[in-house]
C-alpha positions as CSV (number, residue, x, y, z in Angstrom):
1,M,-12.0,-2.3,-9.2
2,Q,-9.4,-2.2,-11.8
3,T,-7.9,1.3,-13.2
4,D,-5.7,1.7,-16.4
5,S,-4.5,4.8,-14.4
6,L,-4.2,5.1,-10.6
7,E,-3.2,8.6,-10.8
8,T,-6.3,9.3,-12.8
9,Y,-8.7,7.9,-10.0
10,I,-6.9,9.4,-7.2
11,R,-6.8,13.0,-8.7
12,E,-11.0,12.3,-9.0
13,R,-11.2,10.9,-5.9
14,L,-9.6,13.9,-4.2
15,Q,-12.4,16.2,-5.6
16,Q,-14.6,14.6,-2.9
17,R,-12.1,14.4,0.0
18,K,-8.8,16.0,1.1
19,V,-6.5,13.0,2.0
20,L,-7.4,9.9,0.9
21,L,-7.0,6.7,2.9
22,M,-5.0,3.4,1.9
23,T,-5.2,0.4,3.8
24,H,-3.2,-2.9,4.0
25,A,-4.0,-6.8,5.0
26,V,-1.7,-9.6,4.7
27,V,-3.4,-12.1,2.8
28,G,-3.8,-15.7,4.5
29,Y,-3.5,-13.8,8.2
30,P,-5.5,-14.4,10.5
31,S,-7.1,-16.6,7.6
32,L,-8.8,-16.1,4.3
33,E,-12.3,-15.6,5.6
34,A,-11.0,-12.9,8.3
35,N,-9.4,-11.1,5.2
36,W,-12.3,-10.9,3.3
37,Q,-14.3,-9.6,6.1
38,M,-11.6,-6.7,6.1
39,L,-11.9,-6.1,3.1
40,E,-16.2,-5.8,3.2
41,I,-15.3,-3.5,6.1
42,M,-13.1,-1.5,4.1
43,Q,-15.3,-0.9,1.5
44,E,-18.2,-0.3,4.2
45,A,-15.8,2.2,5.1
46,G,-15.0,4.1,2.0
47,V,-11.3,3.0,1.8
48,D,-9.9,4.4,-1.0
49,L,-7.0,2.0,-2.1
50,V,-6.3,-1.0,-0.8
51,E,-2.8,-3.1,-0.9
52,L,-2.7,-6.7,-0.6
53,Q,0.2,-8.3,1.1
54,M,1.5,-11.5,-0.7
55,P,3.2,-13.0,2.7
56,F,6.5,-14.1,2.3
57,S,9.3,-16.0,4.4
58,E,11.3,-12.9,5.4
59,P,10.1,-9.4,5.2
60,I,12.6,-6.9,5.7
61,A,10.8,-3.8,5.6
62,D,8.2,-5.4,8.3
63,G,7.4,-4.6,11.7
64,P,6.9,-7.8,14.6
65,L,3.0,-7.0,14.1
66,F,3.4,-8.1,10.1
67,V,6.5,-10.6,10.5
68,K,4.2,-12.6,12.8
69,A,1.8,-12.0,9.9
70,N,3.3,-13.1,7.3
71,E,4.9,-16.4,9.0
72,E,1.3,-17.1,10.2
73,A,-0.3,-16.9,6.6
74,L,2.5,-19.5,5.2
75,R,1.8,-21.7,8.1
76,N,-2.0,-21.3,7.0
77,G,-0.6,-23.0,3.8
78,I,-1.3,-19.8,1.5
79,R,-0.2,-20.3,-1.8
80,W,0.1,-18.1,-5.2
81,Q,-3.2,-19.5,-6.0
82,D,-4.8,-18.0,-3.0
83,Y,-3.2,-14.7,-3.2
84,F,-4.6,-14.0,-6.7
85,G,-7.7,-15.4,-6.4
86,L,-8.3,-13.5,-3.0
87,L,-7.5,-10.3,-5.3
88,R,-9.1,-11.7,-8.2
89,R,-12.6,-11.5,-6.0
90,A,-11.6,-8.9,-4.2
91,S,-11.0,-6.2,-7.8
92,D,-14.6,-7.7,-9.0
93,T,-16.5,-7.2,-5.6
94,F,-15.7,-3.8,-4.0
95,D,-15.1,-0.1,-5.6
96,F,-11.2,0.6,-4.8
97,P,-8.3,-0.3,-6.8
98,V,-6.2,-3.3,-5.2
99,L,-2.5,-3.1,-5.4
100,M,0.0,-5.8,-4.7
101,M,2.2,-5.8,-1.8
102,G,5.4,-8.0,-1.7
103,Y,8.8,-8.9,-2.1
104,V,10.8,-9.3,-5.1
105,N,11.6,-12.8,-4.8
106,T,7.6,-13.9,-5.5
107,A,8.1,-11.6,-8.7
108,F,11.7,-13.1,-10.1
109,R,10.4,-16.4,-9.4
110,M,7.2,-16.3,-11.2
111,G,9.1,-14.5,-14.0
112,Y,8.6,-10.4,-14.3
113,A,6.3,-10.8,-17.6
114,A,4.8,-13.5,-16.0
115,F,3.9,-11.7,-12.9
116,C,2.6,-9.0,-14.4
117,E,0.1,-10.7,-16.7
118,R,-1.1,-12.6,-13.7
119,L,-1.5,-9.2,-11.5
120,R,-3.2,-7.7,-14.4
121,D,-5.4,-11.0,-15.1
122,S,-6.1,-11.1,-11.4
123,G,-7.9,-7.4,-11.2
124,G,-4.3,-6.1,-9.5
125,S,-3.7,-1.9,-10.3
126,G,-0.4,-1.9,-9.4
127,F,2.4,-3.1,-7.2
128,I,4.4,-1.9,-4.0
129,I,7.6,-4.0,-4.0
130,P,9.8,-2.4,-1.1
131,D,13.4,-4.7,-1.4
132,L,13.4,-3.6,-4.9
133,P,15.4,-0.4,-5.7
134,V,14.4,1.9,-8.7
135,E,17.8,1.2,-10.3
136,E,17.3,-2.9,-10.1
137,F,13.8,-2.5,-11.4
138,G,15.1,-3.2,-15.0
139,E,13.2,-6.0,-16.8
140,L,9.6,-5.3,-14.6
141,W,9.3,-1.8,-16.5
142,K,7.8,-3.2,-20.0
143,P,5.3,-5.4,-18.8
144,S,4.1,-3.3,-16.0
145,E,3.8,-0.8,-19.1
146,K,2.3,-3.3,-20.8
147,H,-0.2,-4.4,-18.4
148,H,-1.1,-0.9,-17.2
149,L,0.5,-1.4,-13.7
150,S,1.3,1.1,-11.4
151,P,4.8,0.4,-10.2
152,I,4.6,2.1,-6.7
153,M,8.4,3.6,-6.2
154,L,9.0,4.6,-2.4
155,C,11.5,6.8,-0.9
156,T,12.8,7.9,2.7
157,P,14.2,11.1,4.2
158,T,17.7,9.7,4.1
159,S,17.4,9.6,0.3
160,T,19.7,11.5,-1.4
161,D,18.4,14.5,-3.6
162,K,19.8,12.5,-6.6
163,R,18.3,9.2,-5.8
164,L,14.6,11.2,-5.0
165,Q,15.0,12.6,-8.7
166,E,15.2,9.4,-10.1
167,I,12.8,7.8,-8.0
168,C,10.1,10.5,-9.0
169,E,10.9,10.5,-12.4
170,H,9.6,6.8,-12.6
171,A,6.7,7.2,-10.1
172,N,3.3,5.8,-11.5
173,G,0.4,6.4,-9.5
174,F,1.6,7.7,-6.1
175,V,5.0,8.3,-4.7
176,Y,5.2,6.2,-1.7
177,C,7.1,8.1,1.2
178,V,8.3,6.8,4.3
179,A,7.6,8.9,6.9
180,R,10.9,7.3,8.7
181,K,13.8,5.0,8.1
182,G,13.3,1.3,8.8
183,V,10.7,-0.8,9.7
184,T,6.3,-0.4,9.8
185,G,4.3,-0.4,12.9
186,K,5.9,2.5,15.1
187,T,4.1,5.5,15.9
188,T,5.5,8.6,13.6
189,E,5.3,12.0,15.1
190,L,4.3,14.2,12.0
191,D,7.3,17.2,13.0
192,V,9.2,19.7,10.8
193,G,11.2,16.9,9.8
194,V,8.5,15.0,7.7
195,T,7.4,18.2,6.4
196,E,10.5,18.8,5.1
197,F,10.6,15.6,3.3
198,L,7.4,16.1,1.5
199,Q,8.4,19.4,0.4
200,R,11.9,17.6,-1.1
201,C,9.7,15.0,-3.1
202,R,7.1,17.7,-3.9
203,K,9.8,20.0,-5.5
204,L,10.8,16.8,-8.0
205,T,7.4,15.7,-8.8
206,S,3.7,15.9,-10.1
207,V,2.3,12.5,-9.1
208,P,0.7,12.2,-5.8
209,L,2.2,11.8,-3.0
210,G,1.1,9.1,0.0
211,L,2.8,9.1,3.0
212,G,2.8,5.9,5.5
213,F,5.0,3.7,8.1
214,G,3.6,4.0,11.1
215,L,0.4,6.6,10.9
216,S,-2.3,5.4,13.2
217,Q,-4.7,8.2,14.3
218,P,-7.3,10.2,13.0
219,E,-5.2,13.0,13.9
220,H,-2.3,12.1,11.9
221,L,-4.8,11.9,8.7
222,K,-5.8,15.4,9.5
223,T,-2.6,16.7,10.2
224,L,-2.1,15.5,6.7
225,H,-4.5,17.5,4.5
226,G,-2.6,19.5,2.3
227,H,0.9,18.0,2.6
228,V,-0.2,14.3,0.8
229,E,-2.8,12.9,-1.3
230,V,-3.0,9.7,0.1
231,A,-2.7,8.5,3.7
232,I,-1.5,4.9,4.4
233,V,-2.2,2.7,7.4
234,G,-1.2,-0.8,8.1
235,S,0.1,-2.0,11.4
236,A,-2.5,-0.2,13.6
237,L,-5.4,-1.4,11.9
238,L,-4.0,-5.1,12.3
239,R,-3.5,-4.5,15.8
240,S,-7.2,-3.3,16.7
241,W,-8.7,-6.6,14.7
242,E,-6.0,-8.6,17.3
243,A,-7.4,-6.5,20.3
244,G,-11.0,-6.7,19.3
245,G,-11.9,-8.5,16.5
246,A,-14.1,-7.0,13.4
247,E,-15.9,-4.6,16.1
248,Q,-12.5,-2.8,17.1
249,Y,-11.5,-3.0,13.6
250,R,-14.9,-1.3,12.3
251,T,-14.4,1.6,14.5
252,H,-10.8,2.5,14.0
253,L,-11.6,2.4,10.3
254,M,-14.4,4.5,10.5
255,L,-12.9,7.0,12.5
256,L,-9.8,7.2,10.5
257,A,-12.2,7.8,7.3
258,E,-13.7,10.4,9.0
259,A,-10.6,12.1,8.9
260,R,-10.0,12.5,5.6
261,G,-11.9,15.7,5.5
């Protein structure tokens, strides 16, 4: 599905559960066919949002597992056309909004206006570009607004109050709060530091908060009840796929979905 207002969609879904679940897939890894099977399981589990990652040769915000996934997707010959084709098909078929996740080089090479137009035409509802800081968005603002796309801002516990305020002022859809500094994939302990970080963010914005980078267990989602609106799980689910294929992936995802409350 495609939505003109990601925040409105999130607010409406929160009437049914205590926290939403956003999942992740790298397009082309292990194959487009496997991606589709993952998406079907996400639909079966009632996942709330999905980010589809466009593979890139230097995924600097990703840990070893996703780096490998990006490299193998590129070796599989995944092109922009394949990516947007899968996004279009997913948006037409499933009940969750799909966000593009990728790196700024991709949008820059396409041209920001063309990138936003292509993303919207392919059924995307927004984008996450982790290597593009808010002060460098520049020419991306207008086309994203024109095409009703939500540019998702990222912030970290090391962000200064001034920087957090700037990020939150530009926030659209939700703010992606990084649970720890560094790359994705390591286990995150939801400790006092994370709680304090979320409180800092909450004071600066009224838009929903999402928490990611390292969430893996149902207990993590339960701990987030009342603290954030969106729990983001990526690496842990891909590890389940690699360990036991679709069956283990489904089991893990169903447990996460149940933990939303």
